[in-house]
C-alpha positions in Angstrom: -11.8 -35.8 -25.2 -12.1 -32.3 -24.0 -13.2 -29.5 -26.3 -12.5 -25.8 -25.4 -13.6 -23.3 -28.1 -12.4 -24.8 -31.4 -9.6 -26.8 -29.8 -9.7 -30.5 -29.1 -7.5 -31.9 -26.3 -6.4 -35.5 -25.9 -7.5 -37.3 -22.8 -4.7 -38.5 -20.5 -5.7 -41.1 -17.9 -5.0 -40.2 -14.3 -3.9 -36.8 -12.9 -0.1 -37.1 -13.0 2.0 -34.3 -14.5 4.4 -35.8 -17.0 8.0 -34.7 -17.4 9.1 -34.1 -21.0 12.8 -33.7 -22.1 14.3 -30.3 -21.8 14.1 -28.1 -24.9 17.8 -27.3 -25.5 18.3 -24.2 -27.5 21.1 -24.5 -30.0 24.0 -22.0 -29.6 23.5 -20.3 -33.0 25.2 -16.9 -32.4 24.9 -14.4 -35.2 28.1 -14.0 -37.3 30.8 -12.5 -35.1 32.0 -10.2 -37.8 29.0 -8.0 -38.4 31.0 -5.7 -40.7 31.6 -8.7 -43.0 27.9 -9.6 -43.1 27.0 -5.9 -43.8 29.6 -5.9 -46.6 28.1 -8.9 -48.2 24.6 -7.4 -47.8 25.9 -4.3 -49.6 26.8 -6.5 -52.5 23.3 -7.9 -52.6 21.9 -4.4 -52.5 24.0 -3.4 -55.5 23.3 -6.6 -57.5 19.6 -6.6 -56.9 19.3 -2.8 -57.6 17.3 -1.9 -54.6 17.9 1.8 -55.1 15.4 3.2 -57.6 17.1 4.5 -60.8 15.5 7.9 -60.3 17.5 8.6 -57.1 20.8 7.0 -58.1 23.8 9.3 -58.3 27.1 8.6 -60.2 29.4 10.1 -57.7 30.7 8.6 -54.4 29.7 10.3 -51.2 26.2 11.0 -52.4 22.9 10.2 -50.8 22.8 6.9 -52.8 25.8 5.6 -51.0 24.1 6.4 -47.7 20.9 4.7 -48.8 22.8 1.6 -50.0 24.5 1.3 -46.6 21.3 1.8 -44.7 19.6 -0.9 -46.8 22.6 -3.2 -46.2 22.3 -2.8 -42.5 18.5 -3.5 -42.7 19.3 -6.6 -44.8 21.9 -7.9 -42.3 19.3 -7.4 -39.5 16.7 -9.5 -41.5 19.4 -12.2 -42.0 20.0 -12.2 -38.2 16.3 -12.6 -37.7 16.3 -15.5 -40.1 19.2 -17.1 -38.1 17.3 -16.7 -34.8 14.3 -18.4 -36.3 16.3 -21.3 -37.8 18.1 -22.0 -34.5 14.8 -22.1 -32.6 13.3 -24.3 -35.3 16.2 -26.7 -35.3 16.0 -26.9 -31.5 12.2 -27.5 -31.5 12.4 -30.2 -34.2 15.0 -32.1 -32.2 12.9 -31.7 -29.0 9.9 -33.1 -30.8 11.8 -36.2 -31.7 12.9 -36.6 -28.1 9.3 -36.1 -26.9 8.1 -38.8 -29.3 10.6 -41.2 -27.8 9.4 -40.3 -24.3 5.8 -40.9 -25.3 6.7 -44.3 -26.7 8.3 -45.4 -23.5 5.4 -44.5 -21.2 2.3 -46.7 -21.5 -0.1 -43.9 -20.5 1.2 -41.5 -23.3 2.0 -44.1 -26.0 -1.5 -44.3 -27.5 -1.8 -40.5 -27.9 0.4 -40.3 -31.0 -1.2 -43.2 -32.8 -3.7 -42.3 -35.6 -6.0 -45.2 -34.7 -6.8 -43.3 -31.5 -9.1 -40.3 -32.1 -8.4 -37.5 -31.5 -4.6 -38.1 -31.4 -1.7 -35.7 -31.0 0.3 -34.9 -34.1 3.9 -33.5 -34.3 2.5 -30.0 -34.5 0.8 -30.5 -31.2 4.2 -30.1 -29.5 4.6 -26.7 -31.1 1.1 -25.7 -29.9 2.1 -26.9 -26.5 5.1 -24.5 -26.4 2.7 -21.7 -27.1 0.2 -22.9 -24.5 3.0 -23.0 -21.9 4.0 -19.4 -22.8 7.6 -20.3 -23.7 9.5 -17.0 -24.1 11.0 -16.7 -27.5 11.8 -13.1 -27.8 11.1 -11.9 -31.3 10.7 -15.4 -32.7 7.4 -16.8 -34.0 7.7 -20.5 -33.1 5.6 -21.8 -36.0 7.6 -19.8 -38.5 10.8 -21.0 -36.8 9.8 -24.6 -37.4 8.9 -23.7 -41.0 12.3 -22.2 -41.5 14.0 -25.4 -40.2 11.7 -27.5 -42.4 12.9 -25.4 -45.4 16.6 -25.3 -44.6 18.5 -28.2 -43.2 21.4 -25.8 -42.6 21.2 -22.0 -42.6 22.8 -20.7 -45.8 25.2 -17.7 -45.7 23.6 -14.3 -46.5 25.0 -14.2 -50.0 22.8 -17.2 -51.0 19.7 -15.1 -50.5 18.0 -12.4 -52.6 16.9 -9.2 -51.0 13.3 -10.2 -51.9 13.5 -13.3 -49.8 14.9 -11.6 -46.7 12.6 -8.6 -47.0 9.4 -10.1 -48.3 9.2 -13.9 -48.7 10.9 -15.3 -45.6 7.9 -15.2 -43.2 5.3 -16.2 -45.8 7.3 -19.2 -47.0 8.1 -20.3 -43.5 4.4 -20.0 -42.6 3.4 -22.1 -45.6 6.0 -24.7 -44.8 4.7 -25.1 -41.3 1.0 -25.1 -42.4 1.7 -27.9 -44.9 3.7 -29.9 -42.3 1.1 -29.5 -39.6 -1.7 -30.7 -42.0 0.0 -34.0 -42.8 -2.2 -35.7 -40.1 -5.2 -34.6 -42.1 -6.2 -31.8 -39.6 -7.4 -34.4 -37.1 -4.6 -34.0 -34.5 -5.6 -32.6 -31.1 -3.8 -30.5 -28.6 -1.9 -31.7 -25.5 -3.3 -30.3 -22.2 -0.6 -28.0 -21.0 -1.3 -28.6 -17.3 -0.4 -32.2 -17.7 3.2 -31.6 -18.9 6.3 -30.1 -17.4 9.7 -29.3 -18.9 12.6 -26.9 -19.0 13.8 -24.6 -21.8 17.5 -24.3 -21.6 19.4 -21.5 -23.4 21.1 -18.4 -22.1 18.5 -18.5 -19.4 16.5 -21.5 -18.0 12.7 -21.4 -18.2 10.7 -23.8 -16.2 7.3 -24.3 -17.8 
């Protein structure tokens, strides 16, 4: 076992670099009709009364209409961010399953996932590995992405959300979901040494890490 700072790394016999399955990013494009999404976001803004009473005006064409539209745009952008995180999270969860299968088929790697070997690698070790390999995930926090996928099997349409969730609660709930999931192993799991693994990230562009 190697310890660097507060991180424990599993020991892998030999010096070979092991090939992991490619991380295939799901094609989860944002809704094609942005205008429709913004329209539904406007309904949420109206229902959840995001505009303070003190600044509401009763007539169309007032500042309130402009404020409502700006908030709807902002809400739609937050929903797009949610979708980006869900897609990354779904892709990572599937990749972890494939990596576990790969570990089970290789005698050198098989013991690393078993709790009777200490320290062992847990499922969250693969998420840590993505960070250690500096996988580019523009604007997406990988831990929160997994947390979003753990929370939602399928991404709900925007009208299923409250403004409070998209504006305030999304990141905190996703972070808590990931933290709970990663602690299932009792906090005893160790990191995988990044220099001993190689794989591709395949989406719009291909990353070799």
